[in-house]
C-alpha positions as CSV (number, residue, x, y, z in Angstrom):
1,X,-13.9,-21.6,3.8
2,X,-16.2,-21.7,6.8
3,X,-19.9,-21.6,6.2
4,X,-21.8,-18.4,6.7
5,X,-23.9,-18.2,9.8
6,X,-27.7,-18.7,9.4
7,X,-28.5,-15.6,11.5
8,X,-28.1,-12.5,9.3
9,X,-29.8,-9.8,11.4
10,X,-29.7,-8.5,15.0
11,X,-33.2,-8.0,16.5
12,X,-33.9,-5.2,18.9
13,X,-35.1,-7.7,21.5
14,X,-31.6,-9.3,21.5
15,X,-29.9,-6.0,22.4
16,X,-32.6,-3.9,24.1
17,X,-30.3,-1.1,25.1
18,X,-29.1,-0.4,21.6
19,X,-30.3,2.6,19.6
20,X,-32.7,1.3,16.9
21,X,-31.2,3.5,14.2
22,X,-27.8,1.9,14.9
23,X,-29.3,-1.5,14.4
24,X,-30.7,-0.5,11.1
25,X,-27.3,0.5,9.9
26,X,-25.6,-2.6,11.3
27,X,-28.2,-4.9,9.7
28,X,-28.0,-3.1,6.3
29,X,-24.2,-3.6,6.3
30,X,-24.5,-7.2,7.5
31,X,-27.0,-8.0,4.8
32,X,-24.7,-6.5,2.1
33,X,-21.7,-8.5,3.3
34,X,-23.7,-11.7,3.6
35,X,-25.1,-11.3,0.1
36,X,-21.6,-10.6,-1.3
37,X,-20.0,-13.6,0.5
38,X,-22.8,-16.0,-0.3
39,X,-22.8,-15.0,-4.0
40,X,-19.1,-15.9,-4.6
41,X,-16.9,-12.8,-4.7
42,X,-15.1,-12.4,-8.0
43,X,-12.1,-10.3,-9.1
44,X,-13.9,-8.7,-12.0
45,X,-17.0,-7.6,-9.9
46,X,-15.4,-6.7,-6.6
47,X,-11.8,-5.7,-7.2
48,X,-10.1,-3.2,-9.5
49,X,-8.4,-5.7,-11.8
50,X,-7.6,-6.5,-15.4
51,X,-7.5,-9.9,-17.1
52,X,-5.1,-10.2,-20.0
53,X,-4.4,-13.1,-22.4
54,X,-0.9,-13.0,-23.9
55,X,0.7,-15.2,-26.6
56,X,4.5,-15.2,-27.0
57,X,7.4,-17.4,-28.1
58,X,10.5,-17.9,-26.0
59,X,13.9,-17.1,-27.6
60,X,16.2,-19.9,-28.7
61,X,18.6,-18.9,-25.9
62,X,15.8,-18.5,-23.3
63,X,17.5,-21.0,-20.9
64,X,20.6,-18.7,-20.9
65,X,18.3,-16.0,-19.3
66,X,17.2,-14.2,-22.5
67,X,13.6,-13.1,-22.9
68,X,11.8,-10.6,-25.1
69,X,9.8,-8.3,-22.8
70,X,6.0,-8.4,-23.1
71,X,4.2,-5.0,-22.7
72,X,0.5,-4.3,-22.6
73,X,-1.6,-1.2,-21.5
74,X,-2.9,-1.2,-18.0
75,X,-6.6,-0.5,-17.9
76,X,-7.2,-0.2,-14.1
77,X,-7.0,3.4,-12.8
78,X,-4.9,2.6,-9.7
79,X,-1.2,1.7,-9.4
80,X,-0.7,-2.1,-10.1
81,X,0.0,-4.0,-6.9
82,X,0.4,-7.4,-8.4
83,X,0.3,-9.7,-11.4
84,X,-1.1,-13.2,-10.9
85,X,-0.3,-15.9,-13.4
86,X,-3.6,-17.7,-13.7
87,X,-2.8,-20.2,-16.5
88,X,0.0,-20.9,-19.0
89,X,0.1,-23.5,-21.7
90,X,2.2,-24.5,-24.7
91,X,0.5,-23.7,-28.0
92,X,0.0,-26.3,-30.7
93,X,0.0,-29.3,-28.4
94,X,-3.0,-31.6,-28.9
95,X,-2.7,-33.3,-25.5
96,X,-2.3,-31.3,-22.4
97,X,1.3,-31.4,-21.1
98,X,1.9,-29.9,-17.7
99,X,4.8,-27.5,-17.2
100,X,6.9,-29.3,-14.6
101,X,9.1,-26.3,-13.6
102,X,8.1,-23.5,-11.3
103,X,6.6,-20.7,-13.4
104,X,6.9,-17.1,-12.1
105,X,6.1,-13.8,-13.8
106,X,8.6,-11.0,-13.2
107,X,6.9,-7.7,-14.0
108,X,6.9,-3.9,-13.4
109,X,4.7,-1.0,-14.2
110,X,6.0,1.8,-16.5
111,X,3.7,4.7,-17.0
112,X,0.4,3.1,-18.0
113,X,1.9,-0.2,-19.2
114,X,2.6,-3.5,-17.5
115,X,6.0,-4.9,-18.6
116,X,6.7,-8.6,-18.1
117,X,10.5,-8.8,-18.0
118,X,10.8,-12.6,-17.6
119,X,8.7,-15.7,-17.1
120,X,10.6,-18.6,-15.4
121,X,10.2,-22.3,-16.0
122,X,9.7,-22.5,-19.7
123,X,11.5,-24.1,-22.6
124,X,13.6,-22.5,-25.5
125,X,11.9,-21.7,-28.8
126,X,8.5,-22.6,-27.6
127,X,5.2,-20.8,-28.2
128,X,3.0,-20.2,-25.1
129,X,-0.3,-18.5,-24.1
130,X,-0.7,-17.2,-20.6
131,X,-3.5,-15.6,-18.8
132,X,-2.6,-13.0,-16.1
133,X,-4.6,-10.8,-13.7
134,X,-3.4,-7.4,-12.9
135,X,-4.7,-5.9,-9.6
């Protein structure tokens, strides 16, 4: 990301024909944006979102396309627009082992619940924990 400019305000002397009250509004807005951007925007503080940790085990015939749906209540007040898979790992493994297949979460919203219908790229009969963000 590009660095923020060092100049945060517009002075009346720089735009002498501008209404002073307009500059007050523009500078207040610019200060708020500068502060937000320089303070590292986060999902939890700046966007309607929900973080959820889920543990599950794939079925013995998962590789044949079978999966037990995962459902959890949605806590954001707006309609869900996306579910981001932030992390997934195999449970009970002492050394980190990367998942080498592409992992994707197929989901839909039903009433006030998020339903995960399938997670790609996993192994049969294996226990996983995943962290998702609903926004």
